[in-house]
C-alpha positions, -999 to 999 in steps of 0.1 A, spaced: 615 -73 85 625 -40 70 617 -5 83 623 20 111 620 10 148 616 37 175 632 27 207 628 44 241 664 40 251 669 32 288 694 48 311 729 32 315 728 19 279 749 33 251 732 36 218 754 8 206 743 -13 235 707 -10 223 717 -21 188 735 -51 203 703 -61 222 682 -56 191 705 -78 170 697 -107 194 660 -100 196 654 -93 159 679 -119 146 696 -96 122 729 -78 121 717 -51 97 708 -24 122 718 12 125 707 43 144 707 81 141 712 107 168 734 90 194 723 94 230 747 94 260 745 64 283 729 85 311 702 98 287 669 82 278 643 87 251 638 84 213 664 64 194 656 60 157 668 26 145 669 13 109 662 -24 105 676 -43 75 668 -22 44 657 5 69 694 13 73 694 25 37 673 55 45 690 66 77 709 94 59 676 111 52 665 110 88 697 124 104 691 161 99 659 163 119 651 188 147 651 174 183 631 181 215 646 174 249 636 177 286 667 183 307 675 188 344 705 211 352 724 211 384 738 245 393 768 247 415 790 219 402 808 214 369 823 181 358 848 171 331 821 154 311 795 181 316 771 155 331 768 138 365 789 108 353 821 129 353 846 140 378 839 172 397 860 201 383 845 230 403 820 234 432 804 266 444 776 270 470 744 283 455 721 304 477 696 320 453 694 322 415 684 355 398 668 361 364 667 324 356 639 326 330 654 356 312 688 339 310 672 307 296 653 327 270 685 344 259 695 312 241 666 315 217 677 319 181 712 312 169 734 297 196 771 292 190 782 261 208 815 244 213 811 206 215 823 190 248 856 171 250 838 140 259 820 137 226 823 117 193 831 148 172 863 141 152 893 163 155 923 156 133 911 120 126 903 111 162 872 113 184 874 141 210 867 115 238 899 97 228 919 128 236 899 135 268 905 100 281 943 106 278 940 139 296 946 159 265 926 192 262 920 206 228 917 244 229 906 250 194 876 228 190 856 243 161 824 258 174 791 256 154 758 274 152 727 257 166 692 270 161 671 271 193 635 273 183 620 271 218 634 269 253 618 273 287 619 263 323 593 236 332 598 231 369 603 250 401 639 257 412 649 232 440 676 242 464 693 213 481 727 208 499 740 241 485 730 233 449 701 243 427 682 221 403 655 229 377 641 213 345 639 229 311 627 219 277 645 227 245 635 224 208 666 227 185 681 220 152 703 189 149 737 187 166 728 202 200 748 190 230 724 195 259 753 189 283 770 220 269 738 240 269 732 232 306 768 243 314 764 275 294 731 283 312 750 279 346 778 301 333 754 330 325 738 325 360 773 329 374 779 294 386 795 261 375 769 237 362 763 203 346 735 184 330 719 161 356 691 143 336 682 142 299 653 127 280 648 130 242 611 134 235 612 139 197 635 133 168 621 150 137 585 137 135 593 106 156 580 109 192 584 92 225 547 82 225 554 60 194 585 44 208 589 10 224 609 -1 255 634 -29 251 611 -51 272 582 -45 248 604 -53 218 616 -85 235 579 -95 239 572 -87 203 549 -58 212 562 -34 185 555 -23 150 580 -11 124 574 21 104 576 14 67 603 31 46 576 50 27 560 63 59 594 71 75 601 94 45 567 111 45 583 145 46 598 140 11 582 150 -21 564 119 -36 560 106 -71 537 76 -77 548 59 -109 530 35 -132 544 3 -148 557 23 -177 586 37 -156 592 8 -133 621 -5 -154 636 30 -154 635 33 -117 646 -3 -111 678 4 -131 683 38 -116 678 55 -150 674 93 -153 639 107 -156 628 140 -172 620 168 -149 585 172 -164 573 142 -145 581 158 -111 560 185 -94 591 198 -77 627 194 -88 639 185 -53 647 154 -33 618 130 -42 608 95 -32 593 73 -59 567 48 -49 544 24 -68 507 22 -65 510 -1 -35 530 26 -16 562 6 -18 593 27 -18 613 21 -50 639 49 -51 651 84 -41 657 108 -69 672 143 -70 679 169 -97 713 166 -114 730 200 -111 741 202 -147 712 184 -164 675 188 -169 668 154 -155 663 137 -121 687 110 -113 686 81 -88 704 86 -55 692 53 -40 673 24 -55 654 0 -34 643 -35 -46 606 -43 -47 611 -67 -17 623 -38 5 589 -35 21 
């Protein structure tokens, strides 16, 4: 059992909780995931199973699509509804909501939240936050927002406002921070109230399985070859199998493009990942996968 499993992560589970459940169900300890989801969030979690963990590095730079619900009028220390209230302001009527949301299109400079796994001087930010330590110089980073729009009516309830929006972004986006920043431009404290990831790269929620389905055996793994379908592909014959098996360099002339390339055999089995050596006219192995990987 080797490949990629798409899990529809349930609410109130950490990403690590999901891995622990899968270890019991799939009877293996060799599991890993990309794109951590907060416990309160749901949606696509990409999990590598056994040899599938060896290709996770190539799946971690993918774009993401989320649906989120923001609560305007309250901010919390975690930027979501699980945290302690930091500020509360009564909301009567919001103005220019769609224009403000659209203003985040393009390059969006974001500062990661204190309650996050980002490392700062050797420690995770949440380790400082849990001790009440506030870091004032967290490095910001640029996120690319490809699409963002409101997808629901604005609901006013108990002096607060709620609405849903969808966002398609590059990797590394903290939607909690985005929801807070949307509220800030609207002139109010805010936090992220609900979050669901619909897509991670090419992997979608429609192709994901709930934990209950997986427990019943109602799931299918994605092969390593299919998981890496976005990479340049080279199909080799028996002449070069011993080269690839031993991770030997191969001349550039056998490759259509001198970029990251997966090498497969005639059966579609992933054998290796090659890339161009910066100082040579050859392609060299980055990862080699035994025949039995599939």
